[in-house]
N, C-alpha and C positions, 0 to 999 in steps of 0.2 A: 193435212199436215205434210209439208216437203222437208225431208231431210237430205242433207248434203254431207256425204262422208268420205273424207280425204281424196277430194276430187283433185285431179291434175289434168290440164289441157293444154295442147300445143297447136299453134297456128304457123303454118309454113316454117315448122322447125323451131320456132320460137317458144318457150314456155310463157303461156299467158296466165294460167291459173296454177298455183302451186300448193298442194296439200290443203285444199279449202274444207273446212267442216264447219256447218251452221245448220240452224233449223228455222224454218218458217212455219209458224203455228197458225191454226185455224182461226179465223175471225179478226185477223190483224193486218194492219196496212203497212208495209216495208218499203222504205226507198233505198235504192243503191246508188251511192254517189262515189266519186273519185274522178281523177284526171282522166283525159283521153288516153287510150291504149291500155288501160289497166284491165281490161277483161270484163267490163260490166255487161255489155250486150252478149258476150260470149257465155257468161254464166247463165243470163236469161234463156239463151239457146239451149243450153244444156238443161235447164229446169223445164223446157217445154217437151224434151224428149224427142226432139229431131236430130239431135247430135250425141254421140257417145263419147264420154270421157277417155282420155289415154289411160286413166288410172282411177279407182274409186268409183261410188255409185251414187245414184239420186233415187230416193223412194218417195212415192206418193201414197200416203195412208199406209205405210208399212210394206208396199210393194214396189218392186223395181219399175220406174216409170216407163222403161223400154219394153216391158212385158205386157203393157196394156194393148189391146186391139185399138186400132187407130179410131174407129168409131166410139167405143167406150171411153178412150181418153178424151176425145172431143166433147163429151157429155160432161166431163169433170173439169176440164182445163181449156181456157182460151188465150190467145196471144194476140196483142196488138203490135204488129211489127214496126220497126223504125222505117220512117218514110211514108207510112199510111197506104191508102188505096192509089192507084193509077188512075188517070182518066180514062173513062170507058164509056161505051154505049148503054151499060145497064142503067135503070133507074134506081133512085134511091131506095124505093121500097123493094124493089128485086135483090138488091145487094143486102139489105138488113134481113130479109127473108132467108138469105143463104145461111144465116145462123142457125136455122132450124133443120138444116140438112142431117145433123147427127141423130136427131129424132125420127126421121122419116124412113119408111120402107122403101124398098127399091121401085115401087110404084109411085113414090113421091107422096104418100099418105102419113099422117101421125094420128096418134090417139088423142093427145091434147089439142086445145084450140090454139094452133100456132099463129093464127091471124091476129088475136087479140095480143099475143105476145109481142109480136112485131109492131102493132099500133102502139103499144105502151113505149117500146124502145124509141120509136121515133119520137114520141111525145116527150120522153126524158131527155133527148137531146135536142129539142127544139127544131125538129126537122119535118114535123106533120105538112107544112105549107110547101115543102120541097119534096114530097114523097115522089111525085112523078116526074121531076126533074132528072136529066141524065147526068151521071157522074161527070162527063167531059164538059158539062155546062157549070160546074161548081168550082169554087177556089179551093186552094190547098187546105185551108183551115176547115171548109165546109166538109170536104172529104175526110178529114180526120174525125170529126164529129160522126159521119156515116159510119166510119170504121168502128168506133165504140159502140154506136147503136146496134150494129151487127153482132158485137160480143154481148151486149146485154140481151139480145134475142136468143143467144146461145144457151143462156142460163147455166154457166158453169159454177163450180163451187171454189176454183183457183183461177185468178186473172194475173196475167203476166203483160205488163206494159213497158215498151221500149221507147223512151223519150216520147210520151203521149202528148206533150204540149207543143210538140214542133209544128210550126207553121201557123199556130194560133196567136191572136193578140191577146193583151192581159185580160180582158174581159172574158174570152172564150177559154182562157187557160183556167180561170178561177171556176167557170161554169163546168169545164169537164171535170176538174178534180174535186169540186162539190158533189156532182153527180156520182163520181167513183166512190166518194167516202160515203155518201147516203146509201148507195147500192150495197157497198161492203157491209155497212152496218146493219141494213135491213136483212140482208141474206147470209150474214156471218161468212162472207167470203175470205179467203186468203188472198190479199193483193200484194203482188211485188212488182216495183215500178222502178225503172232506170230513170233517173232525173239529173239533168245537168244543172238546173236552177237550184242553188242550195237553200234560198230562202223558201221557195215553194215546197222543197223536199222536208224542211224543217217544219212548216205550217201544217202539212197533211200527213206526214208519216208518223206511226206510233214508235216506230224503230228505224234506225238508220245502220245499213251496213256499209262501212267505208273500204274501199279496196285502194291497195296502194303496191304497185310492182307485184300484182298477182296474189297478193296475200290479204287478209284481213287487218286493217289497221285500227278499226273500232267497230263495235256493234252493240247498239243500245238506244235508249231514248234520245231524241235530239238534244235535250238540255244537258244530258250527260256526255254527249258525243262531240258536239260542235263547240269548240272553243278555238282561240287565236293559236294556240300551240299547235293544234291539229292542222288547221288551215295553212300554217306556215310549213309544216312537215310535209303533208300531202300535195298542196298545190304550189308550194314554192312562192308563196307571195304573202305581203302582210295585209291583215285585215282587222277591223274592230268587230267584235261580236256583241251585240245588244239584244235586249229582250223586247219582243213584239208588244205594243202597248196593249193590246186586246188579249191576245192567248198566251203571252209571255214566252212563246217559243223563240229560240235563238234566231236572229237575223244577221246577215253579214253585210258589213259596210266596208268596201274595198278601199285601199289607201293608193291613190295615184303615184305611180314611181315605186311601188313596194314589190315589184315582181323580181324573183331572185333567178329568174331562167335566163339563159345565154341564148344567143342567136342560133347556135348550134343545136341546142336542146328543144328549139321550137318546132316539134314534129307531132302534130296532132294524133297521127295514126288512126284515121277515122274508122277503119273496118275492124278494129279490135275493141271497140267499146270503152 
């Protein structure tokens, strides 16, 4: 379980998150959504323990996340960074095997069968046939799948995903999120994912946290959170919200010409989530 208590964070002198309080419970899949620049990636960075908030604290299983030794934290928590893996000369198998580092001694040995864990991770992401291929020979979408396989091999109890479907076509987006959900349910993982696609977020998340101007605009099941009023308020555009024909999850249908943003307001602020 992750607890966020009264967190405030600034970037370059600007308040990005203001007095945030929320809880991410064990065994659930959460989506973080909101417009560009509202602090989604910033919040995920704080949840990972790599950054310290200006004010407030973040607890992992009742203990300050920044108090964990790095190796112990890596056994509990894994992060898929925005942008994925860069092209490099390492093979796919070598990169996925790096997920076992938190469990290895300084001699590179571990008590469990790390090789079988790596094989299973490769298979889960459909990468077995590419296992000996170098990263710099793969597409951006294939490298994203390698990045997730590396996290699967890490065997965490908390998984943080920053825009995990970046670079993936729709088939691989569904495969990746299906894999995450299956893995999450099988291992009772806590998964927190920043997602730009509201329809994917509604389909896969058990709860959605909606950020607006550094604060929580809504937090709860997608069917209770996503409606036309919230879309208009948070995203400044008009949309129809319909039920998915199979799952019943809310799905967004945009209205052309419905944006309320002015040219001056069109500032994506990509570095602030």
